[in-house]
Backbone atoms as SQL, in Angstrom:
CREATE TABLE atoms (id INTEGER PRIMARY KEY, chain TEXT, resi INTEGER, resn TEXT, atom TEXT, x REAL, y REAL, z REAL);
INSERT INTO atoms VALUES
  (1, 'A', 1, 'UNK', 'N', 0.774, -23.630, -22.092),
  (2, 'A', 1, 'UNK', 'CA', 1.044, -24.508, -20.886),
  (3, 'A', 1, 'UNK', 'C', 1.945, -23.504, -20.300),
  (4, 'A', 2, 'UNK', 'N', 2.931, -23.379, -20.563),
  (5, 'A', 2, 'UNK', 'CA', 4.006, -22.354, -19.604),
  (6, 'A', 2, 'UNK', 'C', 4.114, -20.916, -20.031),
  (7, 'A', 3, 'UNK', 'N', 2.977, -20.143, -20.994),
  (8, 'A', 3, 'UNK', 'CA', 3.016, -19.224, -20.242),
  (9, 'A', 3, 'UNK', 'C', 1.678, -18.587, -19.406),
  (10, 'A', 4, 'UNK', 'N', 0.792, -19.572, -18.927),
  (11, 'A', 4, 'UNK', 'CA', 0.208, -19.625, -17.748),
  (12, 'A', 4, 'UNK', 'C', 0.951, -19.959, -16.624),
  (13, 'A', 5, 'UNK', 'N', 1.286, -20.937, -16.381),
  (14, 'A', 5, 'UNK', 'CA', 2.821, -20.899, -15.282),
  (15, 'A', 5, 'UNK', 'C', 3.780, -19.734, -14.854),
  (16, 'A', 6, 'UNK', 'N', 3.830, -19.173, -15.958),
  (17, 'A', 6, 'UNK', 'CA', 5.209, -17.785, -15.923),
  (18, 'A', 6, 'UNK', 'C', 4.476, -17.100, -15.293),
  (19, 'A', 7, 'UNK', 'N', 2.836, -16.977, -16.029),
  (20, 'A', 7, 'UNK', 'CA', 1.671, -15.764, -15.219),
  (21, 'A', 7, 'UNK', 'C', 1.740, -16.103, -13.858),
  (22, 'A', 8, 'UNK', 'N', 1.512, -17.292, -13.677),
  (23, 'A', 8, 'UNK', 'CA', 0.941, -17.579, -12.331),
  (24, 'A', 8, 'UNK', 'C', 2.304, -17.232, -11.281),
  (25, 'A', 9, 'UNK', 'N', 3.528, -17.646, -11.518),
  (26, 'A', 9, 'UNK', 'CA', 4.688, -17.060, -10.827),
  (27, 'A', 9, 'UNK', 'C', 4.970, -15.634, -10.828),
  (28, 'A', 10, 'UNK', 'N', 4.706, -14.718, -11.995),
  (29, 'A', 10, 'UNK', 'CA', 4.603, -13.379, -11.355),
  (30, 'A', 10, 'UNK', 'C', 3.634, -13.120, -10.881),
  (31, 'A', 11, 'UNK', 'N', 2.698, -13.335, -11.049),
  (32, 'A', 11, 'UNK', 'CA', 1.327, -12.591, -10.200),
  (33, 'A', 11, 'UNK', 'C', 1.894, -13.417, -8.706),
  (34, 'A', 12, 'UNK', 'N', 2.268, -14.456, -8.227),
  (35, 'A', 12, 'UNK', 'CA', 2.421, -14.679, -7.012),
  (36, 'A', 12, 'UNK', 'C', 3.760, -14.183, -6.457),
  (37, 'A', 13, 'UNK', 'N', 4.709, -14.060, -7.574),
  (38, 'A', 13, 'UNK', 'CA', 6.233, -13.086, -6.768),
  (39, 'A', 13, 'UNK', 'C', 5.117, -11.644, -6.734),
  (40, 'A', 14, 'UNK', 'N', 4.424, -10.783, -7.261),
  (41, 'A', 14, 'UNK', 'CA', 3.945, -9.342, -7.347),
  (42, 'A', 14, 'UNK', 'C', 3.016, -9.691, -5.656),
  (43, 'A', 15, 'UNK', 'N', 2.915, -10.832, -5.568),
  (44, 'A', 15, 'UNK', 'CA', 1.667, -10.636, -4.229),
  (45, 'A', 15, 'UNK', 'C', 2.421, -10.768, -2.893),
  (46, 'A', 16, 'UNK', 'N', 3.331, -11.484, -2.901),
  (47, 'A', 16, 'UNK', 'CA', 4.495, -11.611, -1.993),
  (48, 'A', 16, 'UNK', 'C', 4.736, -10.019, -1.541),
  (49, 'A', 17, 'UNK', 'N', 5.992, -10.052, -2.317),
  (50, 'A', 17, 'UNK', 'CA', 6.628, -8.494, -2.893),
  (51, 'A', 17, 'UNK', 'C', 5.549, -7.352, -2.176),
  (52, 'A', 18, 'UNK', 'N', 4.940, -7.183, -2.862),
  (53, 'A', 18, 'UNK', 'CA', 3.142, -6.538, -2.396),
  (54, 'A', 18, 'UNK', 'C', 3.214, -6.528, -0.079),
  (55, 'A', 19, 'UNK', 'N', 2.870, -7.457, 0.081),
  (56, 'A', 19, 'UNK', 'CA', 2.671, -8.070, 1.341),
  (57, 'A', 19, 'UNK', 'C', 3.931, -7.855, 2.311),
  (58, 'A', 20, 'UNK', 'N', 5.016, -7.954, 1.010),
  (59, 'A', 20, 'UNK', 'CA', 6.525, -7.297, 2.279),
  (60, 'A', 20, 'UNK', 'C', 6.478, -6.081, 2.459),
  (61, 'A', 21, 'UNK', 'N', 6.311, -5.515, 1.749),
  (62, 'A', 21, 'UNK', 'CA', 6.450, -3.955, 1.273),
  (63, 'A', 21, 'UNK', 'C', 5.284, -3.502, 2.616),
  (64, 'A', 22, 'UNK', 'N', 4.122, -3.823, 2.744),
  (65, 'A', 22, 'UNK', 'CA', 2.881, -3.158, 3.556),
  (66, 'A', 22, 'UNK', 'C', 3.466, -4.407, 4.808),
  (67, 'A', 23, 'UNK', 'N', 4.096, -5.167, 5.515),
  (68, 'A', 23, 'UNK', 'CA', 4.336, -4.950, 6.816),
  (69, 'A', 23, 'UNK', 'C', 5.618, -4.182, 6.731),
  (70, 'A', 24, 'UNK', 'N', 6.673, -3.838, 6.225),
  (71, 'A', 24, 'UNK', 'CA', 8.002, -2.760, 6.103),
  (72, 'A', 24, 'UNK', 'C', 7.247, -1.485, 6.615),
  (73, 'A', 25, 'UNK', 'N', 5.854, -1.166, 5.776),
  (74, 'A', 25, 'UNK', 'CA', 5.698, 0.418, 5.640),
  (75, 'A', 25, 'UNK', 'C', 5.145, 0.699, 7.142),
  (76, 'A', 26, 'UNK', 'N', 4.035, -0.711, 7.235),
  (77, 'A', 26, 'UNK', 'CA', 3.549, -0.795, 8.949),
  (78, 'A', 26, 'UNK', 'C', 4.867, -0.579, 10.170),
  (79, 'A', 27, 'UNK', 'N', 5.334, -1.456, 9.780),
  (80, 'A', 27, 'UNK', 'CA', 6.942, -1.193, 10.794),
  (81, 'A', 27, 'UNK', 'C', 7.240, -0.129, 10.944),
  (82, 'A', 28, 'UNK', 'N', 7.550, 0.710, 10.098),
  (83, 'A', 28, 'UNK', 'CA', 7.885, 1.454, 10.098),
  (84, 'A', 28, 'UNK', 'C', 7.229, 3.145, 10.482),
  (85, 'A', 29, 'UNK', 'N', 5.872, 2.814, 10.741),
  (86, 'A', 29, 'UNK', 'CA', 5.340, 3.734, 11.432),
  (87, 'A', 29, 'UNK', 'C', 4.673, 4.536, 9.910),
  (88, 'A', 30, 'UNK', 'N', 4.349, 4.161, 8.922),
  (89, 'A', 30, 'UNK', 'CA', 3.938, 5.278, 7.142),
  (90, 'A', 30, 'UNK', 'C', 2.488, 5.559, 7.525),
  (91, 'A', 31, 'UNK', 'N', 1.462, 4.274, 7.898),
  (92, 'A', 31, 'UNK', 'CA', 0.164, 4.252, 8.094),
  (93, 'A', 31, 'UNK', 'C', 0.121, 5.827, 9.028),
  (94, 'A', 32, 'UNK', 'N', 0.510, 6.075, 9.810),
  (95, 'A', 32, 'UNK', 'CA', 0.502, 7.453, 10.695),
  (96, 'A', 32, 'UNK', 'C', 0.776, 8.629, 9.922),
  (97, 'A', 33, 'UNK', 'N', 1.750, 8.847, 8.939),
  (98, 'A', 33, 'UNK', 'CA', 1.977, 9.641, 8.228),
  (99, 'A', 33, 'UNK', 'C', 0.600, 9.815, 7.191),
  (100, 'A', 34, 'UNK', 'N', 0.010, 9.053, 6.589),
  (101, 'A', 34, 'UNK', 'CA', -0.861, 8.834, 5.801),
  (102, 'A', 34, 'UNK', 'C', -1.737, 9.050, 6.411),
  (103, 'A', 35, 'UNK', 'N', -2.139, 8.628, 7.698),
  (104, 'A', 35, 'UNK', 'CA', -3.456, 9.286, 8.302),
  (105, 'A', 35, 'UNK', 'C', -3.367, 10.614, 8.400),
  (106, 'A', 36, 'UNK', 'N', -2.561, 11.191, 8.901),
  (107, 'A', 36, 'UNK', 'CA', -2.547, 12.525, 9.584),
  (108, 'A', 36, 'UNK', 'C', -2.699, 13.338, 8.004),
  (109, 'A', 37, 'UNK', 'N', -2.221, 12.606, 6.816),
  (110, 'A', 37, 'UNK', 'CA', -1.801, 13.681, 5.928),
  (111, 'A', 37, 'UNK', 'C', -3.437, 13.702, 5.376),
  (112, 'A', 38, 'UNK', 'N', -4.420, 11.960, 5.043),
  (113, 'A', 38, 'UNK', 'CA', -5.717, 12.335, 5.243),
  (114, 'A', 38, 'UNK', 'C', -6.605, 13.116, 5.727),
  (115, 'A', 39, 'UNK', 'N', -6.462, 13.091, 7.130),
  (116, 'A', 39, 'UNK', 'CA', -7.515, 13.754, 7.907),
  (117, 'A', 39, 'UNK', 'C', -6.957, 15.733, 7.787),
  (118, 'A', 40, 'UNK', 'N', -5.689, 15.774, 7.247),
  (119, 'A', 40, 'UNK', 'CA', -5.420, 17.674, 7.215),
  (120, 'A', 40, 'UNK', 'C', -6.057, 17.895, 5.385),
  (121, 'A', 41, 'UNK', 'N', -6.253, 16.941, 4.725),
  (122, 'A', 41, 'UNK', 'CA', -6.872, 17.030, 3.492),
  (123, 'A', 41, 'UNK', 'C', -8.658, 17.344, 3.387),
  (124, 'A', 42, 'UNK', 'N', -8.737, 16.396, 4.411),
  (125, 'A', 42, 'UNK', 'CA', -10.833, 16.356, 4.867),
  (126, 'A', 42, 'UNK', 'C', -11.338, 17.599, 5.268),
  (127, 'A', 43, 'UNK', 'N', -10.413, 17.982, 6.641),
  (128, 'A', 43, 'UNK', 'CA', -10.496, 19.143, 7.271),
  (129, 'A', 43, 'UNK', 'C', -10.247, 20.391, 6.067),
  (130, 'A', 44, 'UNK', 'N', -9.328, 20.517, 5.353),
  (131, 'A', 44, 'UNK', 'CA', -9.157, 21.733, 4.233),
  (132, 'A', 44, 'UNK', 'C', -10.379, 21.608, 3.464),
  (133, 'A', 45, 'UNK', 'N', -10.776, 20.612, 2.502),
  (134, 'A', 45, 'UNK', 'CA', -12.265, 20.374, 2.010),
  (135, 'A', 45, 'UNK', 'C', -13.310, 21.005, 2.810),
  (136, 'A', 46, 'UNK', 'N', -13.898, 20.799, 3.755),
  (137, 'A', 46, 'UNK', 'CA', -14.612, 21.239, 4.427),
  (138, 'A', 46, 'UNK', 'C', -14.569, 22.637, 5.102),
  (139, 'A', 47, 'UNK', 'N', -13.277, 22.718, 5.213),
  (140, 'A', 47, 'UNK', 'CA', -13.144, 24.232, 5.330),
  (141, 'A', 47, 'UNK', 'C', -12.695, 24.472, 6.748),
  (142, 'A', 48, 'UNK', 'N', -12.442, 23.053, 7.622),
  (143, 'A', 48, 'UNK', 'CA', -11.948, 23.509, 9.287),
  (144, 'A', 48, 'UNK', 'C', -10.672, 23.887, 8.948),
  (145, 'A', 49, 'UNK', 'N', -9.503, 23.534, 8.460),
  (146, 'A', 49, 'UNK', 'CA', -8.281, 23.398, 8.920),
  (147, 'A', 49, 'UNK', 'C', -7.783, 24.924, 7.767);
């Protein structure tokens, strides 16, 4: 029983930390950098960039 409870606590903690880091990244504009890099890579793959 304790193992299941510990597992749930760890999973919940990881989920909360992940959500927090996601929000911090969005606030700092990290998604824009990722989007620009992804677009450049796609352009290179199809031969435009």
